FIZAMI-92175 format. One record per residue (C-alpha): x, y, z. Coordinates in nm, 3 decimals, padded with zeros to 5 digits, m for minus. Layout:
// residues N
      px      py      pz
       X       Y       Z
...
END
This chain:
// residues 859
      px      py      pz
  05.068  10.539  12.705
  05.248  10.606  13.038
  05.524  10.835  13.074
  05.785  10.656  12.989
  05.680  10.498  12.653
  05.598  10.927  12.579
  05.935  11.021  12.688
  06.104  10.756  12.444
  05.887  10.859  12.171
  06.000  11.222  12.220
  06.359  11.105  12.253
  06.344  10.935  11.917
  06.156  11.227  11.711
  06.349  11.364  11.481
  06.107  11.634  11.329
  06.169  11.985  11.316
  05.859  12.089  11.474
  05.936  11.957  11.764
  06.018  12.152  12.111
  06.417  12.080  12.181
  06.364  12.154  12.554
  06.050  11.917  12.547
  06.313  11.657  12.355
  06.585  11.746  12.578
  06.335  11.701  12.917
  06.239  11.385  12.775
  06.635  11.255  12.716
  06.728  11.342  13.063
  06.404  11.190  13.189
  06.481  10.835  13.013
  06.855  10.870  13.146
  06.723  10.899  13.520
  06.489  10.555  13.461
  06.801  10.373  13.319
  06.983  10.451  13.672
  06.702  10.323  13.856
  06.762  09.954  14.049
  06.418  09.804  13.866
  06.534  09.918  13.495
  06.549  09.568  13.396
  06.247  09.460  13.527
  06.069  09.773  13.324
  06.232  09.708  12.990
  06.095  09.330  12.993
  05.772  09.440  13.125
  05.780  09.726  12.806
  05.885  09.462  12.572
  05.577  09.191  12.683
  05.293  09.481  12.666
  05.390  09.727  12.413
  05.453  09.724  12.028
  05.590  10.058  11.972
  05.916  10.003  11.780
  06.083  10.281  11.945
  05.984  10.153  12.284
  06.093  09.797  12.227
  06.441  09.921  12.053
  06.525  10.132  12.351
  06.440  09.853  12.617
  06.699  09.597  12.449
  06.952  09.868  12.387
  06.897  09.961  12.753
  06.872  09.610  12.866
  07.226  09.548  12.668
  07.388  09.842  12.806
  07.311  09.760  13.154
  07.394  09.416  13.149
  07.722  09.515  12.947
  07.789  09.780  13.245
  07.636  09.594  13.577
  07.617  09.250  13.497
  07.900  09.184  13.788
  07.696  09.370  14.073
  07.371  09.224  13.999
  07.196  08.945  14.210
  07.186  08.581  14.100
  06.785  08.630  14.113
  06.773  08.920  13.867
  07.030  08.731  13.637
  06.788  08.461  13.643
  06.492  08.672  13.547
  06.680  08.848  13.256
  06.793  08.539  13.114
  06.468  08.330  13.147
  06.306  08.648  12.981
  06.556  08.732  12.688
  06.492  08.349  12.622
  06.134  08.344  12.602
  06.067  08.620  12.412
  06.381  08.491  12.125
  06.152  08.118  12.135
  05.814  08.284  12.115
  05.729  08.142  12.492
  05.527  08.275  12.787
  05.668  08.514  13.011
  05.405  08.554  13.292
  05.154  08.416  13.106
  05.188  08.688  12.817
  05.348  08.614  12.473
  05.614  08.843  12.397
  05.540  08.973  12.049
  05.908  09.060  11.963
  05.977  08.866  11.689
  05.702  09.025  11.502
  05.888  09.348  11.495
  06.099  09.450  11.232
  06.419  09.298  11.165
  06.648  09.597  11.376
  06.417  09.473  11.662
  06.504  09.129  11.607
  06.881  09.196  11.590
  06.884  09.420  11.926
  06.730  09.118  12.049
  07.005  08.895  11.916
  07.269  09.142  12.060
  07.129  09.099  12.418
  07.163  08.705  12.407
  07.506  08.728  12.283
  07.570  08.967  12.614
  07.471  08.669  12.776
  07.631  08.459  12.632
  07.917  08.658  12.696
  07.888  08.648  13.079
  07.766  08.302  13.114
  07.807  08.052  12.853
  07.934  07.800  12.904
  07.987  07.792  13.311
  07.640  07.950  13.444
  07.414  07.923  13.130
  07.570  07.580  12.933
  07.242  07.489  12.776
  07.205  07.814  12.560
  07.236  07.639  12.226
  07.117  07.331  12.315
  06.799  07.459  12.427
  06.714  07.650  12.173
  06.776  07.365  11.896
  06.393  07.196  11.993
  06.236  07.548  11.902
  06.345  07.540  11.536
  06.040  07.326  11.460
  05.807  07.577  11.527
  05.870  07.749  11.176
  06.083  07.990  10.979
  06.045  08.254  11.248
  06.256  08.076  11.519
  06.472  07.954  11.265
  06.549  08.288  11.158
  06.590  08.427  11.493
  06.856  08.104  11.574
  07.063  08.257  11.293
  07.042  08.590  11.393
  07.201  08.480  11.750
  07.470  08.298  11.554
  07.538  08.620  11.331
  07.523  08.835  11.603
  07.773  08.592  11.833
  07.999  08.617  11.501
  07.951  09.011  11.455
  08.022  09.077  11.857
  08.255  08.820  11.955
  08.420  08.603  11.729
  08.496  08.740  11.391
  08.838  08.865  11.339
  08.709  09.068  11.135
  08.650  09.360  11.374
  08.946  09.437  11.630
  08.908  09.266  11.918
  09.071  09.343  12.315
  09.256  09.058  12.471
  08.952  08.998  12.694
  08.722  08.919  12.403
  08.972  08.712  12.241
  09.003  08.482  12.535
  08.630  08.499  12.571
  08.583  08.390  12.183
  08.821  08.084  12.255
  08.612  08.002  12.539
  08.272  08.005  12.384
  08.438  07.833  12.060
  08.594  07.545  12.275
  08.289  07.501  12.451
  08.032  07.492  12.141
  08.306  07.270  11.937
  08.250  07.018  12.266
  07.893  07.069  12.329
  07.697  07.154  12.051
  07.847  07.218  11.702
  07.750  06.859  11.571
  07.367  06.948  11.646
  07.353  07.283  11.488
  07.498  07.145  11.221
  07.267  06.870  11.189
  06.981  07.111  11.225
  07.108  07.322  10.953
  07.117  07.040  10.726
  06.789  06.916  10.790
  06.655  07.276  10.751
  06.805  07.310  10.432
  06.712  06.990  10.312
  06.318  07.025  10.426
  06.281  07.407  10.343
  06.474  07.452  10.036
  06.188  07.424  09.783
  05.899  07.603  10.004
  06.073  07.865  10.204
  06.417  07.913  10.017
  06.468  08.279  10.204
  06.508  08.082  10.524
  06.766  07.819  10.374
  06.941  08.102  10.235
  06.966  08.269  10.585
  07.090  07.956  10.747
  07.317  07.880  10.481
  07.481  08.249  10.531
  07.491  08.184  10.879
  07.648  07.859  10.823
  07.938  08.024  10.610
  08.063  08.221  10.906
  08.102  07.890  11.110
  08.295  07.690  10.864
  08.629  07.843  10.935
  08.650  07.714  11.273
  08.425  07.400  11.325
  08.504  07.069  11.225
  08.562  07.057  10.901
  08.415  06.720  10.870
  08.072  06.819  10.958
  08.040  06.952  10.655
  08.305  06.774  10.421
  08.127  06.433  10.405
  07.883  06.230  10.172
  07.569  06.463  10.286
  07.657  06.806  10.302
  07.875  06.872  09.993
  07.663  06.679  09.760
  07.346  06.888  09.922
  07.556  07.235  09.893
  07.650  07.139  09.492
  07.254  07.035  09.445
  07.148  07.346  09.556
  07.397  07.566  09.337
  07.338  07.383  09.005
  06.997  07.342  09.038
  06.836  07.586  08.756
  06.496  07.588  08.974
  06.602  07.763  09.260
  06.621  08.101  09.375
  06.979  08.267  09.315
  07.019  08.423  09.631
  06.987  08.038  09.758
  07.227  07.897  09.480
  07.466  08.192  09.615
  07.483  08.107  09.950
  07.551  07.756  09.883
  07.861  07.889  09.668
  07.945  08.063  09.973
  07.930  07.822  10.217
  08.172  07.581  09.987
  08.425  07.881  09.886
  08.431  07.883  10.310
  08.498  07.494  10.285
  08.780  07.575  10.033
  08.916  07.861  10.218
  08.931  07.668  10.554
  09.321  07.686  10.693
  09.421  07.334  10.718
  09.705  07.100  10.637
  09.826  07.158  10.235
  09.845  06.791  10.169
  09.472  06.744  10.339
  09.376  07.052  10.160
  09.471  06.968  09.824
  09.294  06.622  09.874
  08.966  06.784  09.960
  09.015  07.049  09.689
  09.034  06.789  09.447
  08.761  06.604  09.565
  08.522  06.901  09.528
  08.518  06.835  09.136
  08.492  07.190  09.083
  08.456  07.205  08.724
  08.085  07.134  08.758
  07.974  07.485  08.841
  08.237  07.597  08.578
  07.921  07.651  08.308
  07.727  07.869  08.524
  07.997  08.139  08.447
  07.768  08.292  08.162
  07.772  08.666  07.958
  07.496  08.778  08.272
  07.812  08.889  08.440
  07.614  09.101  08.647
  07.344  08.820  08.851
  07.419  08.760  09.200
  07.464  08.356  09.157
  07.758  08.453  08.850
  07.911  08.696  09.104
  07.881  08.439  09.394
  08.029  08.133  09.162
  08.286  08.335  09.032
  08.433  08.399  09.375
  08.425  08.030  09.478
  08.621  07.959  09.163
  08.889  08.192  09.229
  08.906  08.126  09.568
  08.924  07.796  09.470
  09.221  07.881  09.197
  09.399  08.077  09.510
  09.389  07.795  09.718
  09.515  07.519  09.493
  09.783  07.750  09.368
  09.888  07.766  09.777
  09.904  07.402  09.816
  10.144  07.399  09.516
  10.401  07.637  09.705
  10.345  07.434  10.009
  10.423  07.116  09.910
  10.733  06.949  09.788
  10.625  06.604  09.634
  10.636  06.531  09.315
  10.299  06.372  09.291
  10.153  06.662  09.477
  10.300  06.909  09.228
  10.156  06.740  08.949
  09.796  06.742  09.118
  09.827  07.071  09.189
  09.923  07.160  08.810
  09.673  06.937  08.695
  09.383  07.125  08.930
  09.492  07.460  08.811
  09.511  07.385  08.440
  09.159  07.308  08.492
  09.048  07.581  08.662
  09.267  07.849  08.503
  09.093  07.924  08.181
  08.737  08.013  08.358
  08.949  08.212  08.614
  09.053  08.411  08.338
  08.725  08.480  08.187
  08.616  08.563  08.528
  08.877  08.867  08.541
  08.836  08.958  08.237
  08.438  08.967  08.236
  08.311  08.987  08.594
  08.313  09.244  08.894
  08.569  09.091  09.135
  08.525  09.079  09.517
  08.777  09.374  09.645
  08.923  09.083  09.885
  09.055  08.892  09.571
  09.388  09.051  09.409
  09.440  08.958  09.071
  09.791  09.081  09.060
  09.873  08.881  09.380
  09.734  08.594  09.238
  09.870  08.567  08.908
  10.203  08.678  09.000
  10.211  08.382  09.207
  10.109  08.164  08.912
  10.388  08.324  08.709
  10.642  08.245  08.994
  10.576  07.883  09.000
  10.655  07.877  08.610
  10.993  08.007  08.675
  11.077  07.661  08.821
  10.931  07.482  08.493
  11.152  07.482  08.146
  11.090  07.456  07.899
  10.669  07.587  07.932
  10.421  07.318  07.851
  10.146  07.416  07.585
  09.887  07.428  07.860
  10.109  07.720  08.017
  10.237  07.886  07.728
  09.817  07.924  07.672
  09.797  08.025  07.987
  10.037  08.305  07.956
  09.854  08.410  07.672
  09.536  08.461  07.910
  09.731  08.619  08.195
  09.876  08.880  07.932
  09.519  08.913  07.793
  09.364  08.966  08.147
  09.661  09.269  08.212
  09.516  09.433  07.864
  09.166  09.400  08.006
  09.222  09.516  08.328
  09.453  09.826  08.243
  09.213  09.950  07.969
  09.023  10.252  08.067
  08.632  10.265  08.095
  08.499  10.464  07.811
  08.227  10.609  08.025
  08.560  10.881  08.137
  08.672  10.921  07.754
  08.589  11.277  07.737
  08.659  11.401  08.133
  09.014  11.255  08.048
  09.058  11.383  07.745
  08.957  11.731  07.840
  09.134  11.662  08.159
  08.873  11.802  08.400
  08.840  11.662  08.762
  08.647  11.398  08.725
  08.946  11.335  08.437
  09.237  11.389  08.656
  09.056  11.158  08.966
  09.083  10.857  08.726
  09.401  10.952  08.556
  09.552  10.899  08.880
  09.344  10.578  09.008
  09.470  10.395  08.667
  09.830  10.491  08.742
  09.830  10.367  09.071
  09.626  10.042  08.970
  09.859  09.983  08.696
  10.193  09.974  08.892
  10.139  09.614  08.992
  10.012  09.519  08.666
  10.311  09.631  08.500
  10.556  09.473  08.722
  10.362  09.130  08.641
  10.392  09.226  08.261
  10.765  09.223  08.350
  10.751  08.898  08.527
  10.560  08.732  08.250
  10.827  08.866  08.000
  11.097  08.709  08.172
  10.928  08.369  08.191
  10.839  08.389  07.820
  10.944  08.641  07.621
  10.865  08.563  07.272
  10.480  08.472  07.395
  10.482  08.815  07.536
  10.641  09.042  07.255
  10.370  08.825  06.987
  10.089  08.902  07.258
  10.193  09.294  07.232
  10.232  09.273  06.859
  09.868  09.139  06.797
  09.742  09.384  07.052
  09.910  09.655  06.863
  09.757  09.538  06.558
  09.433  09.467  06.697
  09.408  09.816  06.820
  09.501  09.985  06.490
  09.183  09.773  06.348
  08.941  09.794  06.631
  08.635  10.014  06.556
  08.590  10.390  06.647
  08.361  10.353  06.958
  08.611  10.163  07.176
  08.930  10.281  06.938
  09.057  10.516  07.236
  09.086  10.290  07.512
  09.184  09.960  07.282
  09.496  10.200  07.158
  09.586  10.346  07.486
  09.619  09.995  07.630
  09.820  09.861  07.358
  10.050  10.130  07.345
  10.058  10.124  07.737
  10.147  09.752  07.664
  10.447  09.814  07.442
  10.555  10.113  07.633
  10.627  09.874  07.959
  10.767  09.585  07.737
  11.007  09.874  07.636
  11.080  09.965  07.992
  11.155  09.594  08.118
  11.384  09.566  07.838
  11.779  09.622  07.916
  11.985  09.856  07.710
  12.162  09.576  07.575
  11.825  09.409  07.414
  11.664  09.735  07.316
  11.982  09.842  07.088
  12.022  09.450  06.968
  11.659  09.502  06.864
  11.593  09.136  06.921
  11.241  08.940  06.844
  10.990  09.128  06.723
  11.122  09.491  06.820
  11.202  09.582  06.505
  10.863  09.516  06.371
  10.680  09.695  06.681
  10.911  10.001  06.638
  10.797  09.992  06.280
  10.467  10.004  06.319
  10.455  10.217  06.618
  10.651  10.520  06.437
  10.472  10.481  06.113
  10.105  10.443  06.245
  09.829  10.727  06.271
  09.584  10.625  06.492
  09.210  10.760  06.392
  09.192  10.844  06.749
  09.487  11.028  06.782
  09.359  11.346  06.877
  09.240  11.242  07.224
  09.484  11.329  07.490
  09.544  11.006  07.671
  09.669  10.839  07.301
  09.861  11.103  07.204
  10.059  11.088  07.507
  10.155  10.752  07.580
  10.225  10.724  07.183
  10.490  10.958  07.242
  10.591  10.824  07.563
  10.622  10.504  07.425
  10.835  10.631  07.116
  11.072  10.788  07.355
  11.103  10.481  07.526
  11.228  10.281  07.221
  11.492  10.567  07.181
  11.787  10.326  07.229
  11.688  10.109  06.972
  11.676  10.394  06.708
  12.017  10.505  06.812
  12.138  10.207  06.664
  11.929  10.193  06.399
  11.919  10.526  06.255
  11.723  10.472  05.937
  11.383  10.536  06.192
  11.510  10.877  06.283
  11.300  11.023  05.985
  10.982  10.828  06.144
  11.071  10.945  06.487
  11.079  11.313  06.354
  10.835  11.329  06.211
  10.612  11.183  06.500
  10.718  11.457  06.692
  10.680  11.744  06.479
  10.332  11.669  06.264
  10.022  11.710  06.445
  10.096  11.363  06.663
  10.334  11.573  06.887
  10.412  11.947  06.883
  10.180  12.041  06.651
  09.894  11.846  06.818
  09.592  12.049  06.889
  09.601  11.960  07.238
  09.828  12.215  07.423
  09.898  11.973  07.679
  10.023  11.713  07.487
  10.188  11.986  07.246
  10.376  12.080  07.563
  10.479  11.728  07.699
  10.617  11.659  07.289
  10.835  11.932  07.349
  10.977  11.791  07.616
  11.035  11.452  07.531
  11.167  11.573  07.174
  11.429  11.771  07.401
  11.487  11.444  07.553
  11.524  11.277  07.212
  11.778  11.483  07.119
  11.994  11.477  07.385
  12.003  11.079  07.290
  12.049  11.090  06.960
  12.211  11.440  06.938
  12.503  11.371  06.684
  12.304  11.148  06.453
  12.076  11.439  06.397
  12.381  11.647  06.217
  12.214  11.581  05.861
  11.838  11.690  06.000
  11.941  12.040  06.172
  11.859  12.213  05.836
  11.498  12.031  05.825
  11.423  12.072  06.185
  11.471  12.454  06.179
  11.353  12.537  05.841
  11.059  12.333  05.815
  10.948  12.133  06.142
  10.995  12.397  06.352
  11.010  12.678  06.202
  10.593  12.843  06.300
  10.725  12.731  06.661
  11.036  12.921  06.672
  10.831  13.188  06.519
  10.603  13.256  06.751
  10.880  13.305  07.023
  11.062  13.538  06.771
  10.783  13.760  06.710
  10.628  13.976  06.976
  10.298  13.941  07.192
  10.358  13.584  07.308
  10.368  13.493  07.669
  10.392  13.126  07.711
  10.664  12.889  07.844
  10.606  12.635  07.589
  10.885  12.705  07.363
  11.138  12.670  07.639
  11.194  12.270  07.576
  11.204  12.359  07.205
  11.480  12.589  07.209
  11.685  12.378  07.458
  11.608  12.118  07.213
  11.744  12.319  06.926
  12.054  12.443  07.137
  12.138  12.127  07.161
  12.155  12.029  06.795
  12.314  12.370  06.687
  12.562  12.356  06.963
  12.776  12.067  06.838
  13.081  12.129  06.719
  13.021  11.914  06.419
  12.789  12.226  06.307
  13.038  12.461  06.083
  13.101  12.748  06.263
  12.937  12.967  05.975
  12.608  12.764  05.967
  12.656  12.747  06.376
  12.652  13.123  06.403
  12.370  13.199  06.112
  12.162  12.965  06.343
  12.229  13.136  06.665
  12.199  13.487  06.498
  11.872  13.411  06.389
  11.782  13.328  06.676
  11.937  13.563  06.923
  11.888  13.874  06.691
  11.510  13.870  06.704
  11.472  13.809  07.036
  11.715  14.062  07.163
  11.554  14.304  06.958
  11.244  14.231  07.127
  11.365  14.297  07.481
  11.514  14.610  07.366
  11.227  14.772  07.179
  11.030  14.698  07.530
  11.318  14.830  07.738
  11.291  15.093  07.550
  10.900  15.202  07.536
  10.920  15.070  07.904
  10.829  15.421  08.011
  10.516  15.489  07.793
  10.343  15.106  07.854
  09.972  15.149  07.977
  09.851  14.966  08.264
  09.715  14.714  08.033
  10.001  14.632  07.834
  10.238  14.612  08.104
  10.183  14.277  08.258
  10.158  14.107  07.900
  10.512  14.310  07.775
  10.706  14.145  08.152
  10.533  13.819  08.091
  10.709  13.867  07.700
  11.026  13.978  07.864
  11.049  13.695  08.095
  10.936  13.412  07.837
  11.232  13.572  07.636
  11.481  13.486  07.885
  11.379  13.125  07.931
  11.372  13.079  07.576
  11.742  13.221  07.551
  11.866  13.055  07.872
  11.745  12.738  07.706
  11.878  12.822  07.355
  12.263  12.840  07.573
  12.252  12.510  07.749
  12.365  12.352  07.404
  12.668  12.557  07.379
  12.969  12.465  07.599
  13.223  12.689  07.785
  13.515  12.538  07.546
  13.309  12.565  07.232
  13.170  12.962  07.324
  13.570  13.047  07.495
  13.817  12.851  07.336
  13.732  12.698  06.996
  13.457  12.937  06.859
  13.509  13.274  07.054
  13.255  13.422  06.833
  12.946  13.205  06.962
  13.130  13.333  07.327
  13.061  13.695  07.177
  12.694  13.649  07.051
  12.626  13.526  07.391
  12.787  13.810  07.568
  12.605  14.052  07.363
  12.276  13.889  07.456
  12.394  13.914  07.824
  12.432  14.291  07.794
  12.113  14.335  07.669
  11.937  14.096  07.939
  12.116  14.284  08.236
  11.927  14.609  08.085
  11.677  14.492  08.252
  11.754  14.548  08.593
  11.806  14.876  08.539
  11.476  14.930  08.355
  11.250  14.723  08.590
  11.496  14.734  08.885
  11.186  14.606  09.111
  10.971  14.348  08.939
  11.093  14.023  09.095
  11.020  13.781  08.808
  11.223  13.929  08.572
  11.537  13.998  08.825
  11.470  13.586  08.889
  11.494  13.534  08.541
  11.817  13.753  08.456
  11.999  13.594  08.757
  11.886  13.259  08.611
  12.050  13.350  08.280
  12.402  13.480  08.438
  12.373  13.175  08.618
  12.394  12.992  08.266
  12.654  13.250  08.154
  12.867  13.167  08.421
  12.890  12.818  08.278
  12.896  12.891  07.928
  13.130  13.212  07.959
  13.363  13.126  08.190
  13.617  13.415  08.300
  13.528  13.615  07.976
  13.185  13.679  08.204
  13.362  13.871  08.450
  13.351  14.214  08.302
  12.981  14.183  08.339
  12.982  14.067  08.695
  13.040  14.414  08.867
  12.736  14.571  08.696
  12.537  14.299  08.754
  12.582  14.232  09.101
  12.512  14.603  09.165
  12.186  14.591  08.991
  12.100  14.233  09.173
  12.181  14.334  09.523
  12.025  14.674  09.514
  11.675  14.608  09.548
  11.685  14.208  09.693
  11.444  14.113  09.957
  11.570  13.811  10.176
  11.407  13.542  09.942
  11.635  13.729  09.663
  11.890  13.743  09.836
  11.911  13.367  09.899
  11.937  13.341  09.500
  12.217  13.597  09.511
  12.436  13.407  09.755
  12.399  13.101  09.526
  12.525  13.251  09.244
  12.823  13.346  09.445
  12.855  13.036  09.589
  12.893  12.924  09.216
  13.155  13.195  09.104
  13.356  13.100  09.438
  13.333  12.735  09.339
  13.406  12.776  09.010
  13.674  13.064  08.989
  13.808  13.015  09.365
  14.070  13.309  09.420
  13.996  13.482  09.098
  13.702  13.630  09.210
  13.884  13.785  09.549
  13.856  14.156  09.418
  13.512  14.093  09.300
  13.397  13.936  09.636
  13.626  14.208  09.851
  13.390  14.465  09.708
  13.004  14.327  09.758
  13.074  14.125  10.094
  13.017  14.450  10.288
  12.691  14.527  10.143
  12.587  14.176  10.153
  12.705  14.145  10.534
  12.497  14.455  10.598
  12.172  14.382  10.428
  12.131  14.019  10.548
  12.282  14.072  10.943
  11.978  14.384  10.898
  11.716  14.112  10.811
  11.798  13.825  11.015
  11.750  14.031  11.344
  11.420  14.000  11.294
  11.413  13.608  11.358
  11.499  13.671  11.685
  11.535  13.285  11.837
  11.329  13.141  11.583
  11.090  12.997  11.809
  10.706  13.006  11.918
  10.440  13.081  11.689
  10.554  13.385  11.518
  10.838  13.173  11.388
  10.587  13.021  11.155
  10.495  13.326  10.892
  10.604  13.362  10.559
  10.843  13.588  10.612
  11.001  13.458  10.900
  11.054  13.102  10.669
  11.253  13.318  10.410
  11.471  13.441  10.689
  11.553  13.113  10.786
  11.613  13.014  10.478
  11.856  13.284  10.393
  12.043  13.281  10.737
  12.103  12.893  10.622
  12.235  12.983  10.287
  12.442  13.218  10.458
  12.628  12.925  10.670
  12.734  12.770  10.333
  12.806  13.092  10.147
  13.062  13.134  10.472
  13.164  12.763  10.447
  13.256  12.858  10.066
  13.429  13.159  10.140
  13.659  12.995  10.388
  13.730  12.685  10.193
  13.803  12.838  09.921
  14.108  13.036  10.042
  13.880  13.354  10.041
  13.921  13.413  10.458
  14.133  13.717  10.399
  13.829  13.922  10.258
  13.674  13.912  10.626
  13.985  14.104  10.729
  13.951  14.375  10.474
  13.899  14.735  10.592
  13.529  14.727  10.470
  13.452  14.390  10.592
  13.629  14.361  10.939
  13.319  14.534  11.096
  13.121  14.229  11.047
  13.367  14.006  11.151
  13.269  13.994  11.552
  12.865  13.966  11.425
  12.961  13.689  11.184
  13.149  13.505  11.481
  12.867  13.570  11.733
  12.609  13.417  11.467
  12.803  13.109  11.428
  12.837  13.043  11.802
  12.521  13.162  11.912
  12.346  12.899  11.623
  12.592  12.641  11.707
  12.474  12.619  12.078
  12.081  12.753  12.046
  11.967  12.625  11.725
  11.643  12.422  11.721
  11.808  12.209  11.461
  12.026  11.977  11.584
  12.177  11.884  11.242
  12.252  12.251  11.170
  12.428  12.287  11.487
  12.659  11.995  11.444
  12.713  12.090  11.068
  12.843  12.448  11.223
  13.052  12.298  11.468
  13.230  12.070  11.213
  13.247  12.316  10.992
  13.411  12.643  11.167
  13.435  12.579  11.529
  13.640  12.234  11.480
  13.821  12.372  11.175
END
């Protein structure tokens, strides 16, 4: 072993015990050897005499690199030597009397040799080395080793140059065109003949080499003359191979791959249709069996689906009546098997189920009425959709507890289902009755399904029912056309054995909500709706995520049904939701779960149709205990232990959220004009909650929640909220940070927009403090450029500055500009104008600059 071989071995050595310095020396030595003028001769010599695979690989890779980079500067003699030597290696010929053993080496060495040959083809074929492929063909008689090497050469040529599956440079595209043109003219027919002879001769004795040849041929069918394959010799041979039981699955699958390449070849639509009809594809239908994971079944499945895609494409592109009839006949023949494949086989990623089925459904839009076969196909398409949207049972527990795996699977399925539900809507438009019957039967089947698959069956059936409702117009929903009445009745009255499962419970509630417009017109179903939301299927579901979603959806249902629920208020408050409300009107809770419940209750009891006495009693029974809790906690604030403090703060926070949500059901007209007693109760509540700002002046979450409630009370109490504003604004302004100041300015914007000049005195009183606080804060922005502008603090200040611009604009557009000229505010007028001018000229956001120019400087 000489130094070169030693250096190569060391450079490939990945063992941890190897000295890194030694390896570095070896790598550098090999690199220097590469730069020597005689490197190609050295590599060929080593390939002839050395059987070490590391050395063989290094030499072949080096040859490939050197030819790629230095071919143009090589002498004619050196090129001839390299060409002759490499070709001799590939054909098992002697080099200087020595038989090179590269073809006895492992697969990766032979692949690398094929790549070196392809580089030579790139530079020399056909102008210099025109006979490369023709010269190789006689050597195929030497047997499987040479056949295998020739296939590797053709595969490498496809990978490295011809195939459009990889990005190519314009130069590579041009060379590929040159090579293909020359091969078509010179040798493709001879190569195809060789393929045919090899497969015919070796199919029984050496199926592996036949498989290799067919896999290679499949790559070339897309650009060679199709007549070389589609003839009375080759097509029968391919189908014979596919259908013969005694052959290996790999060989039969390779033959199916070749037929798929024939089917997929681009050509004139009429010629393609004639070709597809001539194939008699039904011969392979029987190979699709229950063994859906076998290689042969998957290859045949790909062939059948590819065939169906091409037939469908022909039907779109051909306008003649005869062609339409032929394509429809071929589709009718193949579709049942395609549907079986879609439901039972692992589909190739390149095949888009939705795209194919959508295309087929689109062709049906022109057919009226649909024939019996087409109606059957519609049912099968619906079955495919149901199969495809069904979750895999292996994820059942993950989805129920919603761990990381469950969340990923749920997200994947949500995305995957989008196109399938679009397809379902299209099918529903083409055949609405068939679609409704299918979904009805799916629902019935899911109810009766065994417990081991109940979860996924039920969830899929409910999802189909939801999607159906999503596609219906409001008019159709209200009218309850077709089987809708039966579907909704079954939906509302069913208690599934698997209802405790999260995904089933959630889609059940979503589906009920989807059909509320039907319930609006068919009020006899309201008791069933309320029961579904209030029992263990909804708000009382054991899974907290389901319970929370049920609360939100119930609030939406109340918004839709509202006055139709008048007769049920007593039952809802005193029976169905009594325990939920009790949790919020008792001590020591810390959850926002009830916010939507309180909003729903507010919407119910806030209707003017509710008698005043009842309304007052309902509202009092809710507000009084909540306010009492707040008062008790405020009284005991000074004696809270460090352990108690966070919980009590959280309790107060959630009480404010609940009261805020409750108040959304009461209009200003009701609270101030028609029933001032209701407004009085909210004023008392506001009085209590404002005490929070005094007792907990620096607890930002509480301040934010109180601010939100003041916003709410401005809408509910109207101008009668004025007496409470000075104290509230003073407390809010006292401890506000820049982030809170944004919310404070938004409250003032609301007051100005609602009451205009009525808030003049209040605004005049607070404006100096606001201006002083804001200008002091925004000085830290400087010119808001550079890395220092990307901190959280600077971002908050920039948001405050942006809100200030809006605030100033609101003042000027509501006849309140005189506030700027009041004695206390006048000192800030110059600063305001300078800020506006500076921002109009220098702000980094051009839209901000434009807005300021238009709002202020041009007004």
